[in-house]
NULO-792172 format. One record per residue (C-alpha): residue in one letter; x, y, z. Coordinates in steps of 0.1 Angstrom, whole numbers, padded with zeros to 4 digits, always signed. Layout:
BEGIN
AXYZ...
// end
This chain:
BEGIN
M+0796-2100-0798T+0803-2126-0824A+0831-2111-0845P+0860-2087-0841A+0840-2061-0861D+0817-2056-0830L+0844-2039-0809E+0825-2007-0800H+0797-2028-0786A+0822-2046-0764R+0834-2015-0746P+0812-2020-0715Y+0825-2056-0713I+0861-2045-0716R+0856-2018-0691S+0841-2042-0665I+0871-2065-0669A+0895-2035-0665M+0876-2025-0633R+0883-2059-0618Y+0920-2053-0621V+0924-2016-0610R+0892-2006-0592D+0897-1970-0603E+0874-1953-0629Q+0901-1933-0647D+0926-1962-0648A+0899-1985-0661E+0891-1960-0688D+0928-1959-0699I+0930-1997-0698T+0897-2000-0718Q+0912-1977-0745D+0944-1996-0746A+0926-2030-0748M+0904-2018-0776L+0934-2006-0795L+0952-2039-0789A+0921-2058-0800Y+0918-2038-0831R+0955-2041-0840H+0954-2079-0834R+0920-2086-0847D+0935-2110-0873S+0948-2132-0845F+0912-2141-0835R+0909-2176-0851G+0875-2185-0838D+0887-2215-0818A+0871-2199-0787R+0843-2174-0782Y+0851-2139-0791T+0845-2127-0755T+0871-2152-0742W+0896-2138-0767L+0886-2102-0757Y+0890-2111-0720R+0926-2122-0726V+0934-2090-0746T+0919-2069-0718A+0937-2088-0691T+0970-2084-0709A+0964-2046-0713A+0955-2044-0675L+0986-2063-0665M+1008-2042-0687F+0993-2010-0671L+0998-2023-0636R+1034-2033-0644K+1041-1998-0658Q+1026-1983-0626R+1049-2004-0604R+1079-1995-0625V+1072-1957-0623Q+1066-1960-0585R+1099-1978-0580E+1117-1952-0601R+1102-1924-0579L+1112-1942-0547A+1147-1949-0559S+1153-1913-0568G+1147-1904-0531T+1174-1927-0518V+1182-1922-0481D+1209-1936-0458P+1203-1956-0426D+1199-1923-0407G+1171-1912-0430V+1191-1884-0446P+1189-1882-0484V+1222-1894-0498L+1231-1866-0522E+1213-1838-0504R+1234-1838-0473Q+1244-1802-0467A+1261-1786-0438A+1248-1755-0420P+1263-1724-0437T+1281-1714-0404D+1298-1748-0399V+1330-1745-0420R+1344-1778-0409A+1313-1797-0419Q+1312-1779-0452A+1348-1790-0460I+1340-1826-0451A+1309-1826-0472R+1328-1811-0501A+1355-1837-0498E+1329-1865-0497L+1312-1851-0528A+1346-1849-0546S+1353-1885-0536V+1319-1896-0551E+1325-1876-0583E+1359-1892-0587A+1346-1927-0581V+1318-1922-0606A+1340-1906-0632A+1365-1934-0629L+1339-1958-0644G+1339-1939-0677A+1324-1909-0695K+1289-1924-0699Y+1283-1930-0661P+1284-1895-0645V+1257-1879-0666V+1233-1908-0657F+1243-1908-0620W+1237-1871-0615K+1205-1870-0634R+1192-1900-0615Y+1204-1894-0579G+1213-1857-0580E+1183-1843-0599G+1159-1872-0590R+1148-1879-0626T+1132-1912-0635E+1150-1938-0656T+1124-1933-0683E+1130-1895-0685I+1168-1900-0686A+1165-1927-0713R+1144-1904-0735E+1167-1874-0729L+1199-1893-0737S+1184-1915-0764I+1194-1947-0748S+1174-1977-0735V+1159-1978-0700A+1179-2009-0694A+1211-1990-0702V+1201-1962-0678K+1194-1988-0650T+1227-2005-0655R+1247-1973-0656A+1229-1958-0626F+1234-1990-0606R+1271-1993-0614A+1277-1956-0606R+1257-1958-0574T+1277-1989-0563A+1309-1970-0570A+1297-1939-0551L+1287-1960-0521A+1320-1978-0520S+1338-1945-0522A+1317-1931-0493R+1324-1962-0472R+1362-1958-0478S+1361-1922-0468A+1340-1928-0436
// end
């Protein structure tokens, strides 16, 4: 492995580096593919100051770290969509028994209060809030669907959730 043209011969080397980071066959294969793509795209950045394997190691390590970061973000998104209150009850899925009319009326009033608080923030907040916390969608899915950035989804969801929680505290 002396030059960037030898990339296919480097596959076992790249895969072994990926396995050190994830210790999972399928994830290592994904990282290997990503690293090979990165190495091919950025082959002109190899200046020859270091050995080719050193450069390839850095490319693979970067691909592995990007993969792990993405996995953590997706996991956090899934956890956040299942938000629970201190009693362990899902926040937006609190439903009264069909025979308990009083509890249904209270739940309806709480929900209306949350809807008003979120709507008071502006027109762009309710859609993100209900998709995120009502439907349990991930931030990435919402961003794709609404054609906005993930950062915008995170900001809107956070602000709307903060308003909803403040409204719920006032009514309690």
